[in-house]
Each structure stands twice: as structure tokens, then as C-alpha cells.
N, C-alpha and C positions, 0 to 999 in steps of 0.2 A: 499585555499578552494578547495575541490575536486569537479569535474564536471563529471557526468555520461552522456556520449553523444552517441546517436544513429544517425549515419550519413548516409543518403540515403540507409536505410535498406530495403532490399527485402527478402522475405522468401517463398520458395516453398517446400512443403513436397515431399519426394520421392514417385514416382508413380502417382503424380498429375501434371496436366498441368497448372492449375490456381494458381497463387501466392496467399498466405494467406495475405501477406503484400507487398506493393509496394512503394518504394521510400519514406520511412518514416524518417523524421529527427526530433529529439527531444533532448533537453538538460535539465538535472536535476542537479541543484546545491544544496549544503548543505544550508538548510534554505528555500528551495522551497517545496511546497506541490502540486503536479500535479496529477489530477485525469483524467483517461481515460474512456470515456463512448462511447456507440455505440450499434447498433443492434447486434443480434446474428450473428456470422460469420464474424464479422469485424476484428477479429484478436487481440482482447484485451489481452487474456491470452498468446497468442504467443508473443506479444510485451513484456509482463512482463518476460516471460521465456528467451527471448533474453537479456533483461537487467540483469537478474540474472546469465546469463552464462550457463543456462541449454540447450540452443540451440545456434547454430552458424548460422548467416545469410547466405543466398545464395549469396547475394552481399551487399556491404556497410560494415560499421564497427561499432562495439560497443567498446567504450573506456572509460577509467577513467583517467582523468588528462593527456590525450594524449596517454596512454599505452593501447594497444589492450586487450580486455577482451577475454580470451580463455576458461573460465570455471567459476564455482562458486568461491567466495572468501570471506574472513572475512569482507571485506569492504561493503558487501551487505548482509542484512538479509531479509528473506522471511517469510511472514505470509499468510497462506492459509485459505480458508473457512473451510475446514476440519482442525481442530486445530493441527493434526499431533503430538499429545503428546503421551507419553508412559504410559499406564494405570497402569503398575506394579511399576512405580516410584512415589515417593511423588511429591507434587507441587514444593518444593524447589529443589529437585533433577532434575526435568525437566528443570527448569530455569537455573540451574548450569551446565547442561550437555555440552553445547558448550564450556564453560570455562574449563571443565574437559578435553575435547578433545583437547583443545589448550594447555594443560599442566599447567594450573593455579593451584596453591596450594589449598588444600581443604579449609582451613580457609578463604582464600581470595575469592574463588569462592562462598562459601556459604554466606559470608557477602555481596557480590555483588548481589547475587540472592535475598537475603532478602531485600536489599535496593530497588530493582526494584519491588518486590512484594508489598512493602509498597507504591511505586509510583502508582501502579495500584489498590490500596485499597484492598489488600488481606492479610492484617495483621491478624494473627491468623489461616490462612488456610495453612501455609507452610508445615505442616506435614501430611496433608490429601492426599489421593490418588485422581487421576484425576476423577475416576468414582464417587466420592462423590461430585463433583462440578456441578453447573448449566452450561448451555451453555454459558452464558455471562461471568461467572467466568473462564471457560476454555479458552475462547478467550483472556481474560486478561492475563492468564498464558502464552499463546502463544506470546502475544505482549511483555510481560516482558522478556521471553526467547530470543526473537529477539533483544531486546535492550541491554540485559545484556553484550553482547560481544563488545559493543561500535561501531557499524557499522557507516559508513558514510551515508549509504542509507538504507531506510526501504521500501521494496517492498511488496505490499499487494494485493492479488487476492481475492476480495470479502470477506474479513474476517468477515463482519457483516451480510452477506446475510441470514443466518439462524436464526437470532435473532428476537425476537418480537419488535414491534415498540418502546415501552417505553425503553427497554434495549438498543436498537440501538441508541436512542437519547442520552442516558447517555454515551454510548461508543464514540459517536462523540465528546462530550465535553472532555472526557478523552484523546482521541487520539490527540486532539489539544494541550492539556496541555503537553502530553508526547513529542510531536513533538517540542514544544517550549523549553522544558527542555533539550532534547537530541541534539538539533541542527543538526538533520539529514536532509537529503533530502528525502522526502516521495513520492512514486509513488503508487497510488491506482487505482485498476481496480474495477469498480462498474457498476451496472445497474441503480442506483438511481441518478436521476438528482439533487434532493434536497440535497442528501448527498454530491455529488461532489461540488455543488455550495457553501454549507456552509463550507466545510473543506478546500477548495483549494485556493492556490494563482493563479492557472491557471487550466482551464479545457480544455481537448483535446477531440474532437469528431472524432471517426473513422467511415468512411463510408465503407460498405462491398463490396466485389466482384470486385477487391481485396481490402483488408484493406488499407486505406490511410487517412491521416489527411484532414478532410473537413472543420474544424472550430476549432478555439482556441481563448479563451478570458481569461483575468486576473480578479481576484476578491480579495476583502480584508475582507470578512465577518468573516473568521476564525481568522484573526489577530485582528479584532475588538472585537471578543469574548474574546480573550486572554487579551485584554486591559480592559475587565470588562463589555462589553455591554451584554445585555440580549439576549439569543439566540432566544427566541420566538419573541421578538421585531425585531430582525434582519431579521428573516424569513417572517415577516409581512410587511416589507418595500416595497413600490412600485418598487424600483430598484431591489430588490431580485426577486420579482414576474416576472418582465419584463425579467430579465436575465434567469430565469427558462424557460420562453416561448421561448426565442431565442435558448436556448440549445435544447429544444424539437423540435423546427422547424428544427434545423440543423440535428438532429438525424433522423427525419422522412421525410426529404426533398424529398427523392425519394422512399418512402415507396410504394410497389406495391399495387394495388387495391385489 
């Protein structure tokens, strides 16, 4: 089982004195779902970019299975808030594109793309263009594309932030089902405490100036949903509400007046 490790990571951007992240240590195994939350300026997106290999740390090390991460790789797939799809390509062509770039034969890559589009409930949309889809549908295409190449880790930077509340709730349930089916390790950057709490096996709170882990706690609400429990009932439990308040307190512990 692969483990994505960030060990004593610090990051300072060129031309600045203050580090964005300082001495952050975090491990993500396949089968984990870790959400990172925190106030603006706490380094959430920078943390994801380090995990993806888009950035190199100023100190510390990012590794997978003990091997240093020196850049992006097929073992990690990234989903952004902006779906980053190609509007001139069809839905199935967008999902199949990473497989095409990897040299997979056309018949195999299209079959894989259609299988993942079915998994995200987009049967019948395969030959449409991206501009013909709703926001929620486009995000599902982006998630299908990320999973089609079979990554060990799925890295998501606020992929649901632009969706309306009802669509977002449905996407939460779909994400959990896909995470369970794909056996990936998931890392989610989000501003939503309830989203993090419902989806995650563990939630990490980053405090700002510089970004550092100030709180971390484990949960099982997502796994309980996968086992068949009702999501509305889970979110109404006293334990869920109490956990939400602990996370909010951790986020705003040093909020300026």
C-alpha cells in the first residue's frame, strides 16, 4: 500500500521572508480521506501543490513509498475548483485524454472513460461537449478524468466550491462512493467544515502565519454512509454537531478582533 508523506515541510516563496508553511508533517495512505481546512492564508493550496509535485519544499521532504517526489506523476491525480476541461473536446474525449497521453490504445481508453462516466452517473452524456453540461456535471467529468488513469492518490482543491448546496450534497455522496470503489487516498482542500467532517477519515486544521497544523481529529461518518446509514441522520447526530464545533473553535482560536 502506497503512502504519500510530507515530512517536516516548510515553504517560503521567493521574495518573501515569512514562510507559507512551517514544519508540516502529514501522511496519506490509500484508503484514507484527509481534508485540510483553515482560514485564508493558512497555506492549504500550497500544501496540495507540494503533495502534487507542482512545488518543491524549501525544507523537508515529500515522498511516496519512501521515494522523493520531484514533480507531478501518474500516481497522483488533481481536481481543481475550475474543472480545467477542454471545451472543444467531447465528454468522453476529456476523460480519455490522460490515457491517450499515456499511450493507451484507443479502444481501451474509450472503454475505461465510459466506465468511469457511468460511475459518476453521466451515461448518455459521453458525446456532448463540455459547454453543454451544468456545473455539477462538469465537476463529475473532472473527477472521472482524474480516476480514469488509476491513481493511488486523488488530490482535490475545493472542487465543489462553486456548486449550489443541493448539488454539493449529492456530490459528497458520490465522492464517497468513488473513493470507496477506487481505493485511492484522497486529500481534499475545503473551506466547508461540514463537508470535511462528513467526508473524511481525518480532518487537519491549518493555522495561518505561518501555515502549520494546529488540530487534527479522526472521524467515521463517511464510512458509515458507505455502509448504508442516512446522511441527514448522520449530520444531525449530537457527535457530529459537537465535532463541527470543535473544528470551528480550532479554526478561529486566534481570530483577530
